[in-house]
C-alpha positions in Angstrom: 88.1 -164.0 26.7 88.1 -165.8 23.3 87.1 -169.1 22.5 88.1 -170.7 19.0 87.2 -173.8 17.2 90.0 -175.6 15.0 89.7 -178.2 12.5 92.8 -180.0 12.0 93.4 -182.2 9.0 96.4 -184.5 8.2 98.1 -187.4 9.7 96.8 -186.6 13.1 95.5 -190.2 14.5 97.6 -192.7 16.1 100.9 -190.4 16.4 100.1 -188.5 19.8 98.6 -185.9 18.6 95.6 -185.3 20.8 97.8 -186.0 23.9 100.0 -183.1 22.5 96.9 -180.7 22.0 96.0 -181.5 25.4 99.8 -181.1 27.2 100.1 -178.0 24.9 96.9 -176.4 25.9 97.5 -176.9 29.8 100.8 -175.6 29.7 99.7 -172.1 28.1 96.6 -172.2 30.7 93.9 -172.9 27.8 90.4 -174.7 28.7 88.3 -176.6 26.0 88.9 -179.9 24.4 90.0 -182.1 21.8 88.4 -184.7 20.1 88.2 -186.8 16.6 85.5 -186.6 14.0 85.2 -187.6 10.5 86.6 -184.1 9.6 89.8 -184.4 11.6 90.8 -183.6 15.0 88.5 -180.9 16.6 89.8 -178.4 19.6 88.2 -175.9 21.3 90.2 -173.4 22.8 89.0 -170.7 25.5 91.4 -168.0 26.8 92.9 -164.5 26.0 93.7 -163.8 22.8 97.8 -163.7 23.7 97.3 -167.5 24.8 95.5 -168.3 21.6 98.6 -166.8 19.9 100.9 -168.8 21.9 99.1 -172.0 21.0 98.4 -170.9 17.2 102.5 -170.7 17.1 103.5 -173.6 18.9 101.3 -175.7 17.2 103.2 -176.9 14.2 107.0 -176.3 15.7 106.3 -178.8 18.6 104.1 -181.2 16.8 104.4 -185.2 17.4 107.3 -186.6 15.0 104.9 -188.7 13.2 102.2 -185.8 12.4 101.4 -184.0 9.5 99.3 -180.9 9.8 97.9 -180.2 6.2 95.1 -177.5 7.0 93.7 -175.7 10.0 90.2 -174.5 9.6 89.6 -171.5 12.4 86.0 -170.6 13.9 85.3 -168.2 16.7 82.5 -169.7 18.8 80.6 -168.6 21.9 82.5 -168.8 25.5 81.5 -171.6 27.4 82.2 -172.1 31.4 84.7 -175.0 31.1 87.1 -175.1 33.9 89.9 -177.6 32.6 91.3 -178.9 29.1 90.0 -182.5 28.6 90.6 -185.2 26.1 86.7 -186.2 24.7 85.8 -189.8 23.7 85.3 -189.8 19.9 81.8 -190.6 18.9 82.1 -190.2 15.1 83.5 -193.3 13.7 82.3 -192.4 10.1 84.7 -192.0 7.4 87.7 -190.1 8.2 89.5 -187.6 6.1 92.5 -187.8 8.3 95.5 -189.8 6.9 97.3 -192.7 8.1 101.0 -192.7 9.0 103.3 -194.5 7.2 105.2 -197.2 9.6 108.4 -195.4 11.2 111.6 -196.5 13.0 111.8 -197.2 16.9 112.6 -193.8 18.5 115.4 -193.2 20.9 113.1 -193.0 24.1 112.0 -196.9 23.0 115.4 -197.7 22.3 116.4 -196.6 25.9 114.0 -198.6 27.4 114.7 -201.7 25.1 118.3 -202.1 26.5 117.5 -201.0 30.2 117.4 -204.2 32.3 115.4 -202.1 35.1 112.9 -201.6 32.4 109.7 -204.1 32.2 109.9 -203.8 28.3 113.7 -204.7 28.5 114.8 -206.8 25.2 111.0 -207.0 24.2 111.1 -207.0 20.5 107.8 -205.3 20.0 108.3 -202.2 22.1 106.7 -198.9 20.7 104.7 -195.8 21.5 102.7 -193.2 19.6 106.0 -191.9 18.1 107.5 -194.8 16.7 106.4 -198.6 15.5 104.2 -200.2 12.9 101.3 -198.4 11.4 100.1 -199.1 7.7 101.1 -202.8 7.5 99.0 -203.5 10.6 95.8 -202.0 9.5 92.8 -203.7 8.4 90.4 -201.2 8.6 89.4 -197.7 9.9 89.0 -195.9 11.8 92.6 -196.5 13.0 91.6 -198.4 16.3 93.1 -201.3 17.9 90.2 -203.6 17.2 90.9 -202.8 13.4 94.2 -203.6 13.6 96.7 -207.0 13.8 97.1 -206.0 17.7 93.3 -207.0 18.1 94.5 -210.8 19.2 96.5 -209.2 21.9 94.3 -207.8 25.0 96.2 -205.1 26.9 97.4 -206.3 30.1 96.3 -203.9 33.4 99.6 -202.0 33.3 99.8 -201.4 29.5 95.9 -200.3 29.5 96.8 -197.7 32.1 99.5 -196.3 29.7 96.7 -196.2 26.8 94.3 -194.7 28.8 96.6 -192.0 30.2 96.7 -188.8 28.5 100.2 -187.6 30.1 101.9 -191.2 29.1 103.9 -191.3 25.6 101.8 -194.7 25.0 98.4 -193.1 25.1 96.1 -194.5 22.5 99.2 -196.3 20.7 97.4 -198.8 19.2 100.4 -200.9 19.1 101.0 -200.6 22.7 102.3 -204.0 24.4 104.6 -205.7 26.7 106.1 -209.1 27.3 103.0 -210.0 29.4 100.3 -209.4 26.8 102.0 -208.8 23.5 103.5 -210.4 20.6 106.4 -213.1 20.9 109.3 -214.5 19.0 110.2 -218.1 18.6 113.0 -220.0 16.4 112.3 -222.8 14.2 114.3 -225.2 11.8 113.2 -225.3 8.1 110.2 -227.8 9.0 108.7 -225.7 11.4 109.6 -227.4 14.3 110.6 -224.9 17.5 114.1 -225.1 18.5 114.4 -225.2 22.1 116.2 -222.2 23.4 115.5 -219.8 26.4 116.8 -216.8 24.2 115.4 -217.1 20.6 117.0 -214.2 19.6 120.7 -214.9 21.0 120.2 -218.1 19.5 119.5 -216.7 16.3 122.5 -214.6 16.6 124.4 -217.6 17.1 123.2 -219.4 14.1 124.1 -216.0 12.0 127.7 -215.9 13.3 127.9 -219.7 12.3 127.0 -219.1 8.6 123.7 -219.8 8.7 120.9 -218.4 6.4 117.9 -216.9 8.5 114.6 -215.9 8.0 113.3 -213.1 10.0 109.9 -211.7 10.0 109.9 -208.0 10.3 107.9 -205.1 9.8 106.7 -205.3 6.7 107.7 -208.8 5.6 110.6 -211.5 6.3 114.2 -210.8 5.6 116.7 -213.3 4.6 120.0 -212.2 7.0 123.4 -213.5 6.8 126.9 -212.4 8.3 127.9 -209.8 6.2 131.6 -210.9 6.6 130.8 -214.2 5.7 131.7 -214.7 1.9 130.5 -218.3 1.9 127.3 -217.8 3.6 126.8 -214.8 0.8 127.6 -216.8 -2.1 124.7 -219.7 -0.8 122.3 -216.8 -0.3 122.8 -216.2 -3.7 122.5 -219.4 -5.1 119.2 -220.5 -3.3 117.6 -216.7 -3.8 118.3 -216.4 -7.8 120.4 -213.3 -7.5 123.7 -213.8 -9.0 125.1 -210.7 -8.9 122.6 -207.7 -7.7 124.0 -206.0 -4.9 122.5 -206.9 -1.6 121.2 -204.4 1.0 123.2 -204.2 4.6 121.8 -203.2 7.8 124.4 -201.9 10.2 124.3 -201.7 14.2 124.6 -197.8 13.8 125.7 -194.7 12.1 129.3 -195.4 13.2 129.5 -199.0 11.8 127.9 -197.2 8.6 130.8 -194.9 8.6 133.4 -197.4 8.7 131.9 -198.9 5.3 130.9 -196.2 3.3 131.1 -192.2 2.8 128.3 -190.1 3.3 127.5 -186.5 3.2 125.2 -184.2 5.4 122.1 -185.4 3.5 122.6 -189.2 3.5 123.5 -189.3 7.2 120.4 -187.5 8.1 118.3 -189.8 6.1 120.0 -192.9 7.5 119.2 -191.5 10.7 115.2 -190.6 10.0 112.3 -191.9 10.8 111.7 -193.6 7.6 114.9 -195.5 7.9 115.5 -196.4 4.3 118.1 -198.3 2.5 120.6 -195.3 1.2 123.0 -195.9 -1.8 126.2 -194.6 -0.7 129.9 -194.8 -2.0 131.6 -197.6 -0.6 135.1 -197.3 1.0 137.9 -199.4 0.3 139.0 -202.1 2.1 135.5 -201.9 4.0 135.5 -205.3 6.6 132.8 -207.0 4.6 132.6 -209.8 2.1 133.5 -208.8 -1.3 130.8 -210.7 -3.2 127.7 -208.4 -1.6 128.1 -205.7 -4.4 130.5 -207.2 -7.2 131.6 -204.7 -9.8 129.5 -202.0 -8.1 130.8 -198.7 -6.0 128.0 -198.0 -4.1 126.6 -200.1 -0.9 122.9 -199.8 0.0 123.1 -199.2 3.9 120.2 -198.9 6.5 119.8 -198.8 10.3 117.6 -201.2 12.3 114.5 -199.8 12.3 112.3 -202.4 14.6 113.4 -203.4 18.1 114.2 -206.9 16.8 116.7 -205.2 14.5 118.4 -203.7 17.4 118.7 -206.9 19.4 120.3 -208.8 16.7 123.1 -206.6 15.9 123.3 -205.6 19.9 125.8 -208.3 20.6 128.2 -210.2 18.3 127.2 -208.9 15.2 127.4 -205.5 13.6 126.6 -205.8 9.9 124.3 -208.0 8.4 123.0 -208.8 4.8 119.2 -208.1 4.6 117.6 -208.6 1.4 113.8 -209.2 0.8 112.7 -213.0 1.4 111.5 -214.3 -1.7 112.7 -215.9 -4.8 114.2 -213.7 -7.5 111.2 -211.2 -8.5 108.6 -212.6 -6.4 106.8 -210.7 -3.5 108.3 -211.0 0.0 106.7 -213.0 2.5 104.8 -211.9 5.1 102.7 -214.9 6.9 104.7 -217.7 8.7 103.3 -220.9 6.9 103.5 -219.1 3.8 107.2 -218.5 4.8 108.0 -221.9 5.8 106.3 -223.1 2.8 107.9 -220.7 0.1 111.4 -220.3 1.9 112.3 -223.7 3.5 114.7 -224.0 0.5 116.2 -220.7 0.8 116.4 -220.6 4.6 117.8 -222.9 7.2 116.2 -221.3 10.3 113.0 -219.0 10.9 112.7 -216.4 13.5 108.9 -216.1 13.5 106.5 -213.9 15.6 102.7 -213.8 15.9 102.1 -210.6 14.9 100.3 -210.4 11.9 101.1 -208.3 8.6 98.2 -207.4 6.8 100.2 -205.2 4.1 103.6 -206.1 2.4 106.4 -203.3 2.5 109.7 -203.6 1.2 112.3 -201.5 2.6 112.4 -197.9 0.8 115.6 -197.0 -1.1 116.8 -193.4 -1.7 120.1 -192.0 -3.5 121.4 -188.3 -3.2 122.0 -186.9 -6.3 122.5 -183.0 -6.9 122.1 -182.4 -3.3 118.6 -183.8 -3.0 117.5 -187.1 -1.4 115.7 -188.7 -4.5 113.5 -192.2 -4.2 114.4 -195.1 -6.3 111.8 -197.2 -4.2 109.1 -195.4 -2.3 107.6 -197.8 0.3 108.2 -198.7 3.9 108.2 -195.4 6.0 106.8 -193.3 3.3 103.6 -195.2 1.7 100.6 -194.4 2.2 101.6 -190.5 2.7 99.9 -188.8 0.1 101.4 -186.3 -2.8 99.2 -183.1 -2.7 97.8 -182.0 -6.0 97.2 -178.3 -6.8 93.6 -178.8 -6.9 90.4 -181.1 -5.5 89.2 -183.2 -8.0 86.9 -186.6 -8.5 88.6 -190.1 -7.3 90.3 -192.1 -9.5 92.5 -195.1 -9.7 96.1 -195.7 -11.6 97.3 -199.0 -11.8 100.9 -198.5 -12.9 103.0 -200.4 -15.4 104.3 -204.0 -15.5 107.9 -203.2 -13.8 108.4 -201.7 -10.3 104.4 -201.2 -10.2 102.8 -199.1 -7.8 99.0 -198.2 -7.8 97.6 -194.7 -7.0 94.2 -193.4 -5.9 93.1 -189.5 -5.7 90.7 -188.4 -3.2 90.1 -184.7 -3.1 93.5 -183.0 -3.7 95.4 -186.2 -2.5 97.2 -188.9 -4.2 97.7 -192.0 -2.3 100.4 -194.1 -3.8 100.7 -197.6 -2.7 103.8 -199.2 -1.5 106.2 -200.8 -3.7 104.5 -204.0 -5.4 107.1 -205.0 -7.9 107.3 -206.5 -11.5 104.0 -208.0 -12.4 105.3 -211.1 -13.7 104.1 -214.0 -11.8 100.8 -215.0 -10.0 102.0 -213.7 -6.5 103.1 -210.7 -7.7 99.7 -210.0 -9.8 97.5 -211.5 -6.7 99.6 -208.8 -4.4 98.5 -206.1 -6.9 94.9 -206.7 -6.3 95.0 -206.9 -2.9 96.6 -203.6 -2.6 94.1 -202.0 -4.9 90.9 -203.7 -2.8 93.1 -202.6 0.8 94.0 -198.8 -0.2 90.4 -198.5 -1.3 89.0 -199.8 1.8 90.9 -197.8 4.3 90.7 -194.5 2.6 87.0 -195.3 1.5 87.6 -194.4 -2.2 85.3 -195.2 -5.2 87.0 -194.5 -8.3 85.0 -192.9 -11.0 87.9 -193.7 -13.5 90.8 -196.5 -14.1 94.0 -195.2 -15.8 96.3 -198.0 -17.5 99.5 -198.2 -19.4 98.6 -198.6 -23.0 100.8 -201.8 -23.5 98.1 -204.5 -24.0 99.7 -207.3 -22.6 100.5 -205.7 -19.1 98.5 -207.8 -16.4 97.8 -204.4 -14.6 96.3 -203.3 -18.4 94.4 -206.5 -18.6 93.0 -206.4 -15.0 91.9 -202.8 -15.6 89.9 -204.0 -18.7 88.1 -206.5 -16.9 86.7 -204.1 -14.3 82.9 -202.2 -14.6 84.7 -198.9 -14.3 85.3 -196.7 -17.3 89.1 -196.7 -18.3 91.3 -194.3 -20.1 94.7 -195.4 -21.5 97.6 -193.2 -21.2 101.0 -193.4 -23.1 104.0 -194.3 -20.5 106.0 -191.7 -21.4 103.5 -189.0 -21.2 102.7 -190.4 -17.5 106.4 -190.0 -16.8 106.3 -186.4 -17.7 102.9 -185.7 -16.3 104.1 -187.3 -13.0 106.9 -185.0 -12.8 104.8 -182.2 -13.5 102.5 -183.0 -10.7 104.8 -183.4 -8.0 106.4 -179.9 -9.0 103.2 -178.4 -9.2 103.7 -177.2 -12.7 101.2 -175.8 -15.0 102.2 -176.9 -19.0 103.3 -177.0 -21.5 106.6 -178.1 -20.6 109.5 -180.0 -22.5 109.8 -183.7 -21.0 113.1 -185.1 -21.5 112.1 -188.9 -20.8 114.8 -191.5 -20.8 114.0 -194.9 -19.9 114.4 -198.9 -20.7 111.0 -199.7 -22.2 107.5 -198.1 -23.0 104.8 -198.8 -25.2 104.5 -196.0 -28.0 101.3 -194.7 -30.0 103.1 -196.2 -33.2 103.0 -199.7 -31.4 107.1 -199.4 -31.0 109.2 -199.5 -27.8 109.6 -196.1 -27.1 112.3 -194.9 -24.4 114.6 -191.7 -25.8 111.8 -188.9 -26.0 111.5 -185.7 -26.0 108.0 -184.7 -25.5 106.1 -181.2 -25.6 102.9 -181.4 -23.5 101.2 -181.3 -19.6 98.6 -183.9 -18.2 95.9 -182.8 -20.9 98.3 -184.2 -24.1 101.3 -184.5 -25.7 103.5 -184.1 -29.0 106.5 -186.6 -29.7 109.1 -183.7 -30.6 112.5 -185.7 -30.9 113.7 -189.1 -30.0 116.7 -191.8 -30.9 116.2 -193.4 -34.2 114.6 -196.7 -34.0 116.5 -199.8 -33.9 116.0 -203.2 -34.0 115.9 -205.6 -30.7 116.3 -209.1 -31.8 115.0 -211.7 -29.7 113.4 -209.0 -27.5 114.1 -209.9 -24.0 116.9 -212.3 -25.0 118.6 -209.2 -26.1 118.2 -206.8 -23.1 119.7 -210.0 -21.2 122.6 -210.0 -23.8 123.8 -206.4 -24.4 126.2 -207.7 -27.3 123.4 -208.8 -28.9 122.1 -204.8 -28.9 125.5 -203.8 -30.0 125.7 -206.0 -33.0 122.0 -204.9 -34.0 122.7 -201.6 -34.1 125.9 -201.9 -35.9 124.3 -204.5 -38.4 121.5 -201.6 -39.0 123.7 -199.0 -39.6 126.5 -200.7 -41.8 124.4 -203.4 -43.1 126.7 -205.9 -44.9 129.7 -203.9 -44.1 130.1 -204.6 -40.4 132.9 -203.2 -39.0 135.2 -205.6 -36.8 134.5 -204.9 -33.0 136.2 -206.5 -30.2 132.9 -207.5 -28.3 131.9 -209.6 -31.2 135.3 -211.4 -31.7 134.4 -215.1 -31.8 130.8 -214.9 -31.3 128.4 -216.4 -33.3 126.7 -213.7 -35.0 124.8 -214.8 -38.0 122.1 -216.6 -36.2 121.3 -212.9 -34.8 121.8 -211.2 -38.7 119.6 -213.9 -39.8 116.9 -213.0 -37.3 117.5 -209.3 -38.3 117.5 -209.9 -42.1 114.5 -211.5 -41.9 112.7 -209.5 -39.4 111.8 -212.0 -36.9 110.9 -211.2 -33.3 112.9 -207.7 -33.7 110.8 -205.2 -32.3 111.8 -201.6 -33.0 113.2 -199.2 -30.3 114.0 -195.6 -29.6 115.3 -197.0 -26.1 117.9 -194.7 -24.3 118.2 -197.6 -21.9 118.8 -200.2 -24.9 121.1 -197.6 -26.4 123.3 -197.3 -22.8 123.5 -201.2 -23.3 124.9 -201.2 -26.9 127.4 -198.8 -26.4 128.3 -200.5 -22.9 129.2 -203.8 -24.6 130.8 -202.4 -27.8 133.4 -200.4 -25.6 134.2 -203.5 -23.7 131.7 -203.5 -20.7 129.6 -205.8 -19.6 128.4 -208.5 -22.3 125.8 -210.3 -20.2 123.5 -208.9 -17.6 122.4 -210.9 -14.5 119.8 -207.8 -13.2 118.3 -204.9 -14.6 120.4 -202.1 -16.0 123.9 -203.9 -14.9 125.5 -203.1 -18.2 124.5 -199.4 -17.6 125.4 -199.1 -13.9 128.8 -200.4 -14.3 129.4 -198.2 -17.7 128.6 -195.4 -15.7 130.7 -196.4 -12.6 133.9 -197.0 -14.9 133.8 -193.1 -15.7 134.6 -192.5 -11.9 132.3 -189.7 -11.8 133.9 -187.8 -14.5 133.0 -186.2 -17.7 136.4 -185.0 -19.1 136.2 -182.7 -22.1 135.6 -185.1 -25.0 132.1 -185.1 -26.6 130.6 -185.5 -29.7 127.0 -183.8 -30.9 124.9 -186.6 -32.3 123.4 -184.0 -34.3 119.4 -184.5 -35.2 118.1 -184.6 -38.5 114.4 -183.0 -39.0 112.1 -185.8 -40.3 108.2 -185.0 -40.3 108.5 -182.3 -38.3 110.4 -184.3 -35.6 114.3 -184.7 -34.7 115.6 -187.8 -35.0 118.8 -188.6 -33.1 121.0 -190.9 -35.5 122.5 -193.9 -34.1 124.7 -194.0 -37.1 126.8 -190.8 -35.6 126.8 -192.6 -31.9 128.2 -195.4 -33.4 131.2 -193.7 -35.8 132.2 -191.6 -33.2 132.4 -194.6 -30.9 134.2 -196.6 -33.4 136.9 -194.1 -34.3 137.7 -193.5 -30.3 138.0 -197.5 -29.9 140.2 -197.9 -33.2 142.9 -195.0 -31.3 142.7 -196.9 -27.9 140.4 -195.2 -25.8 139.8 -197.4 -23.0 136.6 -198.3 -21.5 136.7 -195.3 -19.1 137.2 -193.0 -21.2 134.7 -194.6 -23.5 132.0 -193.8 -20.9 133.2 -190.4 -20.3 132.7 -189.1 -23.7 129.2 -191.1 -24.2 127.7 -189.5 -21.1 129.3 -185.9 -22.4 128.0 -186.6 -25.6 124.1 -187.4 -24.4 124.3 -184.1 -22.4 125.7 -181.8 -25.1 123.1 -183.3 -27.4 120.0 -183.3 -25.3 121.2 -179.5 -24.5 121.1 -178.9 -28.2 117.8 -180.5 -28.6 116.1 -178.3 -25.8 117.5 -175.1 -27.6 116.2 -176.1 -30.7 112.8 -176.6 -29.2 112.9 -173.4 -27.1 113.5 -171.4 -30.0 110.6 -172.9 -31.9 108.1 -173.3 -28.9 109.3 -170.4 -27.0 109.2 -172.9 -23.8 112.0 -172.7 -21.2 110.5 -175.4 -18.3 111.9 -178.7 -18.4 110.9 -181.9 -16.7 113.3 -185.1 -16.2 111.8 -188.5 -15.7 112.5 -192.4 -16.8 114.8 -194.5 -14.9 118.0 -193.7 -16.9 118.0 -190.6 -14.8 119.0 -192.9 -12.0 122.4 -192.4 -13.6 124.3 -189.7 -11.6 126.5 -188.5 -14.1 123.9 -187.9 -16.9 121.4 -186.4 -14.3 123.8 -184.1 -12.5 125.7 -183.3 -16.0 122.6 -183.0 -17.8 121.0 -180.5 -15.0 124.2 -178.4 -15.0 124.4 -178.0 -18.8 120.8 -176.6 -19.0 121.0 -174.3 -16.1 123.8 -172.9 -18.1 121.6 -171.9 -21.0 119.3 -170.8 -19.0 116.7 -173.3 -18.5 114.5 -174.0 -15.6 114.5 -177.6 -15.1 112.3 -179.5 -12.6 113.1 -183.4 -11.5 111.9 -185.9 -9.0 111.9 -185.5 -5.2 108.8 -187.4 -4.1 108.3 -190.5 -6.2 110.9 -192.3 -8.3 111.7 -191.0 -11.8 111.5 -194.6 -12.5 108.0 -196.5 -13.3 107.4 -196.5 -9.9 106.2 -192.7 -10.3 104.1 -193.7 -13.1 100.9 -194.2 -11.1 101.1 -190.5 -10.1 101.4 -189.1 -13.7 98.4 -191.4 -14.6 96.4 -189.8 -11.9 97.0 -186.5 -13.2 96.4 -187.4 -16.6 93.1 -188.8 -15.6 91.9 -185.8 -13.4 92.2 -183.7 -16.3 90.7 -186.2 -18.7 87.6 -186.0 -16.4 87.3 -182.3 -16.3 87.2 -182.0 -19.8 
């Protein structure tokens, strides 16, 4: 007979972990106890060696779906006179080192009950259990207990309380547990907040959607604006009121069979659609899908997700099988989470409001993922994933990283864990900035972290940088692309140095210019800029980004000066004001951005001239290549200047114009350009390898959301014997910056 004490750490609170341990121990015939402590879940087990080994074998393989076991510490302790296995009430409410589960989709058991007319929770839109439902968005404080969640306003009825106290019930200690008698309720209002008299608010909502109305629907991490996905007029009106002219809109579909009618998906994409995270998955759209054509104009992909709350399942269970479900906000503002706030901010956007009285403490947008090179990769890491940590190689002090300006995410480290917030968005207005500050306060509070250092981007005008400089904690400024490099290294547990190919739209360089087409050599300790695109002027700054033809003109003027070649893209345009601006060097910052080069080449090739959303020109230019590289390519041979390889824009433009002159169409030009970038990048990496002896490469930056470039470059580098590492846990765009900032900050403190 032996007795052992296990200390189990990870996501083991609020996920049915103690009843799982209870049932497992009793099934094997062990005696002892399980209880929560500040160190994690403690389990005392007494039995034979074979029984203990059986427990150990089944512990990880049968653990609850929402749990994550990070570590198990084992101690041999003296035998006691126990006669059974029990769950002990936790007495230690000190700071817990266990982790908080993200919000997750409705489980199959609860879904069955939702549509079982004999069940007491039949059609109850807040059904949940320990295996599903809200977590992170309803937590106000720790420990994770009902009194510290937004469910504190709903005392349990006798039946729910019995479930909550029964270790054999799957709702044992399910903090959001509720039923129609004791839990939250939904109701329908008009734009003024006046209640719509209806016996069934959800069925009435469905009728309104079928009738072409725009509904603001309160969900798990905020409000959605919803319309019938087959109603082009309703979608056009939604775009008008939301200020979203052409950017694709996300779809929520009844089930996987409905999704299959709209998009093609592979095994990985199918599994992700059905996962407990239930993100938006960007899949290839099918021709002649029975949805409105203005959902994703000019785009060959659709963002599709399955219902993840009981309310969503109810909305899609009757007359509708596909809804447009987009975040409830005006363009670039944070999503609404509060009833009064939504009626105030959305009254001009929505015709009706489906509200409920379970408070949302923390906004959380839907996550977005895409499969590339056989792996599901995050584009936006938010609901379903945050605040699950990223694990570093070693324990370290606590630091706070405040991210960048666009796609902002903040990060806090504790021991070996980095907690990344949900997607905050672009810090371009007061509402977004307030959300940024609230998120920092909240994540510090629930994980009880007091940072020793704040790490920020070098750009002096970023609101995140300005906020950091107002704090009384030591600061570290980190170059934007260095943070990208360090982020990819951190999630792949790499030790440096590596070659970092960092391609994006904008990042403040150490020389005061705008970087974005960089080959860096380094690690979290530091970096050296080894190669980059030739810097080009950006006439009008932001205005040029919205008008790619201006960038094309600027690049032509910079290369050919007064001998400006004829370009169909510039025909009938008033180019003189732009040329005068360039000649006088007025508001024309220099940039080496790969994103801006894509804009210029796309515009000059006959692609998008004006954009309505970020990277539209580059996205459409990639898509006209029809996922083919072809055989035609040029190598934009870099020149060695002051120890750096400079990729000449003249070579790009001369090769492009010669192909335009010979009648190549935009599809052929796109294939040539992508193929040329791949061969040029590989050539530069070969030069750097021969000089430095480094074979490890990391890819980061938003440009690598381009499937054609990303997959082609991976194949090209592999062919030359390089070991290439990419993002799988955090986005390659600026949503991953905070992880790199944390890694750099920790190295800085070590030194």
